[in-house]
C-alpha positions in Angstrom: 27.6 10.5 0.7 27.5 8.3 -2.4 24.7 5.8 -2.6 25.4 2.4 -4.0 23.0 -0.2 -5.1 19.6 0.3 -6.7 18.0 3.8 -6.5 15.7 4.5 -3.6 12.0 4.3 -4.3 10.9 7.5 -5.8 12.6 7.6 -9.3 11.4 6.6 -12.7 11.2 2.9 -13.7 9.5 0.5 -16.0 7.3 -2.3 -14.8 7.2 -5.8 -16.2 6.9 -8.3 -13.4 3.4 -9.4 -14.1 4.6 -12.7 -15.3 6.9 -13.4 -12.4 5.3 -12.0 -9.3 3.7 -14.7 -7.2 5.5 -17.5 -9.0 7.4 -19.7 -6.6 8.8 -23.2 -6.6 8.0 -23.5 -10.3 4.2 -23.0 -9.9 2.2 -20.1 -10.8 -0.2 -18.5 -8.4 -1.9 -15.1 -8.4 -0.1 -12.6 -6.2 -3.4 -10.9 -5.4 -5.7 -12.5 -2.8 -8.9 -10.6 -2.5 -10.1 -8.8 0.7 -13.5 -10.0 2.0 -15.2 -6.8 0.9 -13.1 -6.0 -2.2 -13.4 -8.9 -4.5 -10.4 -8.2 -6.8 -8.7 -5.1 -5.7 -5.7 -5.7 -3.5 -3.2 -8.2 -2.2 -3.3 -8.8 1.5 -0.2 -8.0 3.5 0.9 -11.6 3.9 0.8 -12.1 0.2 2.8 -8.9 -0.3 5.4 -10.0 2.3 5.7 -13.5 0.7 6.1 -12.0 -2.8 8.7 -9.5 -1.5 10.6 -12.4 0.0 10.6 -14.3 -3.3 12.0 -11.4 -5.3 15.8 -11.4 -5.3 16.8 -7.8 -5.9 15.4 -4.4 -5.1 14.7 -3.4 -8.7 12.2 -6.3 -8.9 10.7 -5.3 -5.5 10.5 -1.7 -6.8 8.6 -2.9 -9.9 6.4 -5.0 -7.6 5.5 -1.9 -5.5 4.5 -0.1 -8.7 2.4 -3.1 -9.8 0.6 -3.1 -6.5 -0.4 0.5 -7.3 -2.1 -0.8 -10.4 -4.4 -2.9 -8.2 -5.9 0.0 -6.3 -9.6 0.2 -6.3 -10.5 3.2 -8.6 -10.9 6.5 -6.8 -13.6 8.7 -8.5 -12.7 12.2 -9.7 -15.0 13.7 -7.0 -12.9 12.0 -4.3 -9.7 13.9 -5.5 -10.6 16.7 -3.1 -9.0 18.7 -0.3 -10.7 16.7 2.5 -9.3 13.4 1.2 -5.9 14.9 0.5 -3.1 13.6 2.8 -0.9 16.4 4.1 2.8 15.8 4.5 3.3 13.9 1.3 5.6 15.3 -1.5 3.4 13.6 -4.1 -0.3 14.3 -4.2 -2.1 11.6 -2.2 -5.8 11.1 -1.6 -7.4 8.6 0.8 -11.1 8.1 0.8 -12.7 6.5 3.9 -16.0 4.6 3.8 -17.5 3.1 6.9 -19.1 -0.2 6.2 -20.9 -2.8 8.2 -19.5 -6.4 8.2 -21.7 -9.5 8.1 -21.7 -9.7 11.9 -22.8 -6.0 12.3 -19.4 -4.6 13.2 -18.3 -1.3 11.7 -15.2 -1.6 9.5 -13.3 1.1 7.6 -12.8 0.7 3.9 -10.2 2.8 2.1 -9.6 3.8 -1.5 -6.6 5.8 -2.5 -4.7 7.4 -5.3 -1.6 9.4 -6.1 0.0 11.2 -9.0 3.1 8.9 -8.4 3.3 5.3 -9.5 5.5 4.4 -6.6 3.3 6.1 -4.1 0.3 4.4 -5.5 2.1 1.1 -4.6 2.8 2.4 -1.1 -0.8 3.3 -0.7 -1.8 -0.3 -1.8 0.5 -1.7 1.0 -1.1 0.7 3.5 -4.6 -0.2 2.4 -3.6 -3.9 2.7 -2.7 -3.3 6.3 -5.6 -1.1 7.3 -8.6 -1.4 5.0 -11.7 -3.5 5.8 -10.8 -3.7 9.5 -12.5 -2.6 12.6 -11.2 0.7 14.1 -9.8 -1.2 17.1 -7.9 -3.6 14.8 -6.5 -0.7 12.8 -5.1 0.9 16.0 -3.3 -2.3 16.9 -1.5 -2.6 13.5 2.3 -1.8 13.6 2.4 -0.4 10.1 5.9 1.1 10.4 7.1 -2.3 11.6 5.4 -3.9 8.6 7.2 -1.5 6.2 10.4 -2.2 8.0 9.8 -6.0 7.7 9.6 -5.5 3.9 12.8 -3.6 4.0 11.2 -0.5 2.5 12.4 1.8 5.2 16.0 1.7 4.0 15.0 2.0 0.4 12.7 4.9 0.5 13.9 8.5 0.2 13.3 10.6 3.3 10.5 12.4 1.5 8.7 9.1 0.7 9.2 7.9 4.3 7.6 11.1 5.6 4.7 10.5 3.2 4.3 6.9 4.4 4.2 8.1 7.9 1.6 10.8 7.0 -0.7 8.1 5.4 -0.4 5.8 8.4 -1.1 8.7 10.8 -4.1 9.7 8.7 -5.6 6.1 8.7 -4.9 5.7 12.5 -6.6 9.1 13.2 -9.6 7.9 11.2 -9.8 4.8 13.3 -9.4 6.7 16.5 -12.3 9.0 15.5 -14.6 6.2 14.4 
């Protein structure tokens, strides 16, 4: 079968959307709203969804996913270990979990992640936007696959990348179930 249109996520590209992401209706706004416990690390999912909707073609969306990966909270070298490694991903993926306590005393799960792939780093950022800094019960209620479908990513990811996304989601849900 011959594929038409932009390449599926997973191939090489250049970024360059920093000037245009988050710019709508002639006004500039930062595309990255901070999480309550992560001052300047990631966009929340609503912002990601809005920014996706404002981008006209998949090449721009592809670059946006890569830029999201640049917003990941740094993952220390010691965290690049076997226990944090996500199985089932073609690329190397690490997710580090930190249980924190919110201002109201509720346990919340905070994630940091990394990958050797720029695209996968962006997919990690989307997953973290969906799951991080939430109570375990909230995490278990998130329809992450539905969220990825809502972005249209499902049809633009290679089968290997889709399997990796599912592996990340399953890992985060398993963490929440165990918490």
